[in-house]
Structure formats: C-alpha cells, structure tokens
C-alpha positions, 0 to 999 in steps of 0.5 A: 500500500502506498501512503504519504508521510511527513518525517523529520529530516534527521529521522529520514536521514537516519533511516536512509543510512540504515537502509544503505548499510543493510542493502535494503529499501527505505520502505523495508527499514521503516516498516521494520521499525514500525513493526518493532514499535507496534510489538513493543507497545503490544507487549507493554499493554496491561494484561488481564490478571490470571484467575485461579480456581480455589478448591476447598479453601478461601483463597490466599491468607490475608496479607499474602501477595503473589507479586512479591517473591521474597515476601512469599518465600519468607511467609512459607519459611516462617514456621520452619527451623533455621536449618530447613529454611531456603 
C-alpha cells in the first residue's frame, strides 16, 4: 500500500543510512521499525490478571501477595527451623 508521510529530516536521514548499510529499501527499514514499535507497545499493554480456581479453601491468607517473591518465600519459611529454611 502506498501512503504519504511527513518525517523529520534527521529521522529520514537516519533511516536512509540504515537502509544503505543493510542493502535494503527505505520502505523495508521503516516498516521494520514500525513493526518493532507496534510489538513493543503490544507487549507493554496491561494484561488481564490470571484467575485461579480455589478448591476447598478461601483463597490466599490475608496479607499474602503473589507479586512479591521474597515476601512469599519468607511467609512459607516462617514456621520452619533455621536449618530447613531456603
């Protein structure tokens, strides 16, 4: 597809250099940059939180968060003797 864009001179010069150095067309280099930007933004989008099925219980104990590995490890080890702790 063809389209017309306004691109700052210094940005266009940068992409022209990249195209020449990589022996590719300017269009291919700009398209690759746009695809990379779109992929980064897609992966940075907030994701839907995971849902866990609770069987025979009431969920996490109060104060427990699965987002903090160190705190979770400490909580799991709190009733163990020192020699058995991780």
